[in-house]
TORDREN-597046 format. One record per residue (C-alpha): x, z, y. Coordinates in steps of 0.25 Angstrom, whole numbers, padded with zeros to 4 digits, always signed. Layout:
# TORDREN-597046
XZY
...
This chain:
# TORDREN-597046
+0230-0288+0628
+0243-0281+0631
+0255-0289+0628
+0270-0287+0629
+0278-0296+0638
+0284-0303+0626
+0270-0305+0620
+0265-0311+0633
+0278-0320+0634
+0277-0324+0620
+0262-0328+0622
+0265-0337+0634
+0277-0344+0626
+0268-0347+0614
+0257-0353+0623
+0267-0361+0631
+0273-0367+0618
+0259-0370+0613
+0256-0378+0626
+0269-0385+0625
+0266-0389+0610
+0252-0394+0615
+0258-0402+0626
+0269-0407+0617
+0259-0412+0607
+0251-0419+0617
+0264-0426+0622
+0268-0430+0608
+0254-0437+0606
+0254-0443+0620
+0267-0450+0619
+0270-0452+0605
+0270-0467+0602
+0269-0471+0617
+0284-0475+0617
+0287-0487+0610
+0298-0483+0601
+0299-0478+0587
+0308-0467+0591
+0299-0454+0591
+0309-0446+0599
+0310-0457+0609
+0295-0458+0610
+0294-0443+0612
+0305-0442+0623
+0303-0455+0631
+0301-0454+0646
+0286-0451+0646
+0286-0440+0635
+0299-0434+0641
+0292-0432+0654
+0280-0427+0647
+0288-0416+0640
+0293-0410+0653
+0278-0410+0657
+0273-0403+0645
+0284-0393+0646
+0279-0389+0660
+0265-0390+0656
+0267-0381+0643
+0275-0370+0651
+0264-0370+0662
+0252-0370+0653
+0258-0361+0643
+0262-0350+0653
+0249-0351+0660
+0241-0351+0647
+0248-0340+0642
+0246-0332+0655
+0231-0335+0654
+0231-0330+0640
+0238-0317+0644
+0229-0315+0656
+0215-0317+0648
+0221-0308+0637
+0219-0296+0647
+0209-0285+0641
+0198-0288+0652
+0198-0303+0648
+0198-0301+0633
+0185-0293+0635
+0178-0306+0640
+0169-0315+0631
+0176-0326+0624
+0170-0337+0633
+0173-0330+0646
+0187-0328+0642
+0188-0343+0638
+0182-0347+0652
+0193-0339+0659
+0204-0345+0651
+0198-0359+0653
+0198-0357+0668
+0213-0352+0668
+0217-0363+0658
+0211-0373+0668
+0220-0368+0679
+0232-0369+0669
+0228-0384+0667
+0229-0386+0683
+0242-0379+0684
+0248-0386+0673
+0244-0400+0678
+0249-0397+0692
+0262-0393+0686
+0263-0406+0678
+0259-0414+0690
+0270-0408+0698
+0280-0410+0686
+0276-0425+0686
+0278-0426+0701
+0292-0420+0700
+0296-0428+0688
+0292-0441+0696
+0281-0445+0686
+0272-0446+0698
+0274-0446+0713
+0267-0435+0721
+0261-0445+0730
+0255-0453+0719
+0246-0442+0714
+0232-0444+0716
+0227-0429+0713
+0212-0427+0713
+0202-0420+0704
+0197-0434+0699
+0211-0439+0696
+0215-0426+0688
+0202-0426+0680
+0204-0441+0677
+0218-0440+0674
+0221-0443+0659
+0233-0433+0659
+0224-0422+0664
+0213-0424+0654
+0223-0424+0643
+0230-0412+0648
+0216-0405+0649
+0212-0408+0635
+0226-0404+0630
+0225-0391+0637
+0211-0388+0633
+0214-0391+0618
+0227-0383+0618
+0220-0371+0626
+0208-0371+0616
+0218-0371+0604
+0226-0360+0610
+0213-0352+0613
+0208-0354+0600
+0220-0349+0593
+0220-0336+0602
+0206-0333+0599
+0208-0335+0584
+0221-0327+0585
+0213-0316+0591
+0202-0317+0581
+0211-0316+0569
+0221-0306+0576
+0235-0309+0582
+0243-0318+0572
+0233-0318+0561
+0228-0332+0564
+0242-0338+0562
+0244-0330+0549
+0231-0335+0544
+0233-0350+0548
+0247-0349+0541
+0240-0343+0529
+0250-0332+0529
+0242-0322+0522
+0234-0332+0513
+0241-0326+0502
+0242-0311+0503
+0255-0306+0508
+0261-0292+0510
+0266-0287+0523
+0270-0274+0530
+0260-0269+0541
+0257-0258+0550
+0242-0255+0549
+0234-0246+0559
+0219-0242+0558
+0213-0238+0571
+0198-0233+0573
+0189-0226+0583
+0188-0211+0580
+0174-0206+0578
+0169-0220+0578
+0156-0217+0570
+0152-0206+0581
+0155-0215+0592
+0147-0227+0586
+0135-0218+0585
+0137-0213+0599
+0139-0226+0606
+0130-0235+0597
+0136-0248+0590
+0136-0257+0602
+0144-0247+0611
+0153-0243+0599
+0156-0258+0597
+0160-0260+0612
+0168-0247+0611
+0176-0253+0599
+0178-0266+0606
+0183-0259+0618
+0193-0250+0610
+0198-0262+0601
+0200-0271+0614
+0209-0260+0619
+0216-0259+0606
+0218-0274+0606
+0225-0274+0620
+0236-0266+0613
+0238-0274+0600
+0247-0286+0605
+0257-0276+0613
+0259-0268+0600
+0259-0280+0590
+0247-0275+0583
+0237-0284+0575
+0223-0281+0572
+0220-0281+0557
+0205-0279+0557
+0193-0271+0564
+0184-0263+0555
+0173-0256+0563
+0179-0247+0573
+0193-0248+0566
+0204-0258+0569
+0216-0260+0560
+0230-0265+0567
+0242-0270+0560
+0256-0273+0563
+0268-0279+0556
+0279-0268+0554
+0288-0275+0564
+0277-0275+0575
+0271-0262+0572
+0284-0254+0570
+0290-0260+0583
+0289-0250+0594
+0279-0243+0586
+0269-0253+0590
+0259-0249+0579
+0259-0235+0585
+0259-0239+0600
+0248-0249+0598
+0238-0238+0594
+0242-0228+0605
+0242-0240+0615
+0227-0242+0611
+0224-0227+0613
+0231-0227+0627
+0222-0240+0630
+0210-0232+0626
+0214-0220+0635
+0216-0230+0647
+0202-0235+0645
+0196-0221+0642
+0187-0222+0655
+0181-0235+0650
+0178-0230+0636
+0172-0217+0642
+0163-0225+0652
+0159-0236+0641
+0157-0227+0629
+0158-0213+0633
+0170-0210+0624
+0185-0212+0623
+0188-0219+0610
+0198-0213+0601
+0205-0221+0590
+0214-0216+0578
+0223-0224+0569
+0231-0224+0556
+0243-0233+0553
+0252-0236+0541
+0262-0247+0537
+0265-0254+0524
+0263-0266+0516
+0250-0274+0516
+0245-0286+0509
+0240-0296+0520
+0230-0307+0516
+0221-0317+0522
+0207-0314+0517
+0193-0321+0519
+0187-0335+0519
+0176-0335+0530
+0184-0325+0538
+0199-0324+0536
+0207-0312+0540
+0220-0306+0536
+0219-0293+0527
+0228-0282+0524
+0228-0275+0510
+0235-0264+0504
+0238-0249+0504
+0244-0250+0519
+0230-0253+0524
+0223-0242+0516
+0234-0232+0520
+0233-0235+0535
+0218-0234+0534
+0219-0220+0527
+0229-0215+0538
+0219-0219+0549
+0208-0211+0541
+0217-0198+0543
+0217-0198+0558
+0205-0189+0559
+0210-0179+0549
+0224-0178+0556
+0218-0179+0570
+0228-0190+0573
+0225-0203+0581
+0236-0211+0574
+0241-0208+0560
+0252-0216+0554
+0259-0215+0540
+0273-0211+0539
+0276-0225+0534
+0273-0230+0547
+0279-0219+0556
+0292-0220+0549
+0293-0235+0552
+0292-0233+0567
+0306-0235+0572
+0304-0227+0585
+0295-0215+0585
+0302-0208+0597
+0289-0210+0605
+0279-0207+0594
+0272-0193+0593
+0268-0192+0579
+0266-0180+0569
+0265-0179+0554
+0251-0175+0550
+0252-0174+0535
+0253-0180+0522
+0240-0187+0518
+0236-0193+0505
+0227-0204+0510
+0214-0208+0504
+0217-0217+0491
+0232-0213+0491
+0240-0205+0481
+0252-0201+0490
+0252-0194+0503
+0256-0201+0516
+0263-0194+0529
+0254-0197+0541
+0258-0195+0555
+0250-0194+0568
+0255-0202+0580
+0251-0195+0592
+0257-0203+0604
+0266-0215+0607
+0271-0222+0619
+0265-0236+0619
+0276-0242+0628
+0286-0246+0617
+0280-0259+0614
+0279-0265+0628
+0291-0274+0628
């Protein structure tokens, strides 16, 4: 995926803090009760734990930095197309080298702190494998890695940020929130499906939506749902209006498709063309389902965004937005847009001004 520099740094910092917490928890379990005093503070800050604290700081920084870099490395598009087990094998191999690097750094640290003399070290494969500290470290590293990978996989399954919201029960009771919604789908999808057949058509959609996903993090978009050949994106007002992210995201996707036009022509004999409609307003957000839970949006804003999307063909526009959305964009200087008309949308009693967005720079959100 494509991330901004601040997003990359933020990910590495979060991973480092997670590893620091894991090592700190292990240290608490390891040393609590081993010092013969009733003073808890003294137990946790006597000589052995104090030395351990310096070691876990080193281990957390090294492990967190390398682990975060591995995450960013395998998050490249070519690796995300791999099967789950193939990807896990790659990450597992890289994680093994992280263990070796971290242990080497800790060993050097123990020598520099005077805990062991360099001449006293009996380094051999058998020594390392039979060393209790090494065995405990491997178990700790494996368990923490598994938990972090499980969280990442579930976060991808539910969508960025949704897992935390569900775990906290944020939408167990319906709540109102302001959202920007964008409906995107493939033009002439029925004809294309008939021409390609269902298998090739499904592969085409997989390719297209993979290219869409490479742009989402950069423009702070979240996926609400996939329905057939249609995908629905959403933003909070702050994220979507900032630098016109909700508009830039769509055109970044279109530009990505153009960059890979040769691939699409070679694989499917066509260049996919997507259209979209967007609107903003208040929605009701609720957690729904029992056997399969998800976050659902209800309300007039959802219906209006869908109706605007339906007008793209009638007005011959690739991206249609409501006046409500366009008027809230802070900087429209690099937008090319045109008023297309007042439309009484299906199911509505009052007309709505619609605008076609024809082009936009996708560079404004690169900070």
